Structure formats: structure tokens, C-alpha cells
C-alpha positions as CSV (number, residue, x, y, z in Angstrom):
1,M,-16.7,-20.2,11.2
2,P,-13.0,-20.4,10.4
3,E,-10.7,-17.8,10.9
4,R,-10.1,-14.7,7.7
5,R,-6.5,-15.7,6.2
6,V,-6.1,-15.1,2.7
7,A,-9.1,-14.2,0.4
8,V,-8.0,-14.9,-3.5
9,L,-9.5,-12.6,-6.1
10,G,-10.3,-14.1,-9.8
11,L,-10.2,-10.7,-12.0
12,G,-10.9,-10.4,-15.9
13,N,-13.6,-10.7,-18.8
14,V,-14.8,-13.9,-20.0
15,L,-15.7,-12.4,-23.5
16,M,-12.7,-11.6,-23.9
17,G,-10.8,-14.4,-24.4
18,D,-7.3,-14.8,-22.0
19,D,-8.3,-11.4,-20.4
20,G,-9.9,-14.4,-18.1
21,V,-8.3,-16.1,-16.7
22,G,-8.5,-14.9,-12.5
23,V,-11.6,-15.7,-12.6
24,E,-10.7,-19.2,-14.7
25,V,-8.3,-19.8,-11.7
26,I,-11.7,-19.2,-9.5
27,R,-13.5,-21.7,-11.3
28,R,-10.8,-24.2,-10.6
29,L,-10.0,-23.4,-7.6
30,E,-13.6,-24.1,-6.4
31,E,-13.3,-27.3,-7.2
32,E,-10.2,-28.2,-4.7
33,A,-9.7,-28.5,-0.7
34,L,-8.0,-25.7,0.0
35,P,-7.2,-24.8,3.9
36,A,-9.4,-23.5,6.3
37,G,-10.5,-19.7,6.2
38,V,-8.9,-19.2,2.3
39,K,-12.0,-17.5,0.7
40,L,-12.6,-17.3,-3.9
41,V,-14.1,-13.8,-4.5
42,D,-15.0,-14.6,-8.8
43,G,-14.6,-10.9,-9.3
44,G,-14.4,-11.1,-13.0
45,T,-14.9,-7.1,-14.5
46,A,-15.6,-5.6,-11.0
47,A,-12.5,-5.3,-8.8
48,Q,-14.4,-3.4,-6.6
49,E,-17.1,-5.3,-5.5
50,A,-14.1,-8.5,-5.4
51,L,-12.0,-6.2,-2.7
52,Y,-15.0,-6.0,-0.8
53,E,-15.6,-9.1,-0.3
54,A,-12.3,-9.4,1.3
55,E,-12.2,-7.0,3.8
56,G,-10.9,-8.0,6.5
57,Y,-8.9,-11.2,5.3
58,P,-5.4,-10.2,6.3
59,T,-3.8,-11.2,2.6
60,V,-5.4,-10.6,-0.5
61,L,-4.4,-12.7,-3.2
62,I,-5.3,-10.8,-7.1
63,V,-5.5,-12.8,-10.7
64,D,-5.5,-10.9,-13.8
65,A,-4.3,-10.9,-16.4
66,A,-0.5,-9.4,-17.3
67,H,1.5,-8.2,-19.8
68,G,5.0,-9.7,-19.0
69,G,6.9,-10.7,-22.0
70,G,6.5,-14.1,-21.5
71,P,5.0,-17.6,-22.2
72,P,0.7,-17.7,-22.4
73,G,0.7,-18.9,-18.4
74,A,3.9,-16.7,-17.0
75,V,2.9,-15.9,-13.8
76,Y,3.8,-12.8,-12.4
77,R,4.3,-12.2,-8.0
78,V,4.0,-8.0,-7.8
79,T,3.0,-6.1,-4.9
80,P,1.3,-2.5,-5.7
81,G,3.5,-0.8,-4.3
82,Q,6.2,-2.3,-6.4
83,L,4.2,-1.8,-9.4
84,R,3.6,2.0,-7.9
85,A,6.8,3.1,-7.9
86,Q,7.4,1.5,-11.8
87,G,5.2,4.5,-12.5
88,A,1.4,5.3,-14.3
89,G,3.4,6.4,-17.8
90,A,6.8,4.5,-16.9
91,E,7.6,1.5,-18.8
92,T,6.4,-1.2,-16.9
93,A,7.9,-4.7,-16.4
94,V,4.8,-6.2,-15.9
95,S,1.7,-4.0,-17.7
96,L,-1.4,-4.8,-15.4
97,H,-3.7,-5.3,-19.3
98,Q,-5.9,-2.2,-17.8
99,L,-4.3,-2.1,-14.2
100,S,-8.5,-2.4,-12.7
101,A,-6.8,-4.0,-9.4
102,L,-4.9,-0.8,-8.3
103,P,-7.5,2.2,-8.7
104,A,-10.0,-0.5,-6.5
105,L,-7.3,-0.7,-3.8
106,A,-6.8,3.2,-3.7
107,L,-10.3,4.3,-3.4
108,E,-10.5,1.1,-0.3
109,E,-7.3,2.8,1.1
110,L,-9.4,6.6,0.2
111,A,-12.4,4.7,2.0
112,G,-10.6,3.8,5.0
113,R,-10.5,0.1,4.5
114,P,-7.1,-0.7,3.5
115,P,-7.0,-4.2,3.1
116,G,-3.7,-6.0,5.0
117,R,-1.1,-6.7,2.4
118,V,-1.8,-7.4,-1.5
119,V,0.2,-10.0,-3.9
120,I,-1.1,-10.3,-6.9
121,L,-0.3,-12.2,-9.5
122,G,-0.4,-11.9,-13.0
123,V,-0.4,-13.7,-15.4
124,E,0.3,-13.7,-19.5
125,P,-2.4,-13.9,-21.5
126,G,-1.2,-15.9,-25.2
127,A,-4.7,-14.0,-26.8
128,I,-7.1,-11.3,-26.0
129,A,-9.7,-10.9,-27.6
130,C,-13.3,-11.1,-28.1
131,R,-14.0,-15.0,-27.8
132,V,-16.1,-17.2,-25.0
133,G,-12.8,-19.6,-23.4
134,L,-8.9,-19.8,-22.4
135,S,-6.6,-19.5,-25.8
136,D,-5.4,-23.6,-27.0
137,A,-1.6,-22.0,-25.1
138,L,-2.6,-20.5,-22.2
139,E,-5.2,-24.3,-21.9
140,A,-2.0,-26.0,-21.7
141,A,-0.3,-23.4,-19.2
142,M,-3.4,-24.0,-16.6
143,P,-1.9,-27.0,-14.6
144,A,1.1,-24.9,-13.7
145,V,-0.6,-21.4,-13.4
146,V,-3.1,-23.0,-11.4
147,R,-0.3,-24.8,-9.1
148,A,1.9,-21.2,-8.8
149,V,-1.4,-19.4,-7.3
150,R,-1.6,-22.6,-4.5
151,D,1.7,-22.3,-4.0
152,E,1.0,-18.9,-3.1
153,I,-1.8,-19.8,-0.6
154,E,-0.4,-22.7,1.1
155,T,2.3,-20.3,1.5
156,E,0.4,-16.9,3.1
157,T,-1.6,-19.3,5.0
158,E,1.6,-20.9,7.3
159,A,3.1,-17.1,7.4
160,L,-0.3,-15.9,9.5
161,E,0.4,-19.4,10.9
162,D,4.3,-18.6,12.2
163,N,3.8,-14.8,12.6
164,R,0.3,-15.9,15.3
């Protein structure tokens, strides 16, 4: 069994159009060759359960829809600490649509199971509405989105290798 390195959690509701972008990223990554020790988790709307699946991984990447004002497919890289520092009630530069990952991370910390390094890759949606499938605008941006997630996986994998 390969050493655990990076868990990639795709979050979102596939019944709400572009809100399901995290899940779609996981589906596309499942079709590609990834470095050893990378686990892909389709977390859907169950952030807490997805984090449980990532237990024991030194790096957790969360992919979810986020509003940051950019074009559909823009990728925003933030950490939970950066989001917390912006304040829950303040205007934020990047707003995870419902912040589903942050309460789940807080519960994991309270339970004594804090994940290692956590990076959130928020993806700008084009349209969040009752529908199955991504909007045309986000679909067109998906190759670049998947590449950004792959780059993050490779960066994190190399960093772990360098720290051995």
C-alpha cells in the first residue's frame, strides 16, 4: 500500500449545476494517472464524512464552488486560517457558497482529529440553479480547473517528498 500523501475531497451538490464542480473534478481526476499515495474522495454534500475519509493524510485538498468575482472556472487558493481571519460576518474576497467545509473542519478539530495541512481550492461557478450538469461556461473552463488541481497535488506531493 502506498504511503498516504494527499487526499483530494470534491464537495458540492450535483443537483445544483455548478455547485457540483468539486464532485466533477474528482470524476475527471479518476480517469487520470496520479502520483502514488493520492486518494480521491467524492464528498458530495457530506463534508464531515469526506474529512473522515481523509484521516491520516498529511495534506487535504478541498475542491468546492466559491464566489470570488472572477470568471467561471477561476480557481482561488485559500487556507481555512485565511478564511477564518477574514471573519464570518465580514465581506470576504472569496466566499465558499455555504462554507460547508469550515464547520466540518472545526468538528474534526474538536474531536481530536484535525487534518494535517488543508488547502481549499475554490472554483468560481457560472450558474448555481436546480439542474444536473455544469453550465457551458464552467464546462469550457474545466480542463484548466483540473490542471490547477493536478498542479496543487503535484506541489504538495513534492513538498512531502522534500520533507522526508
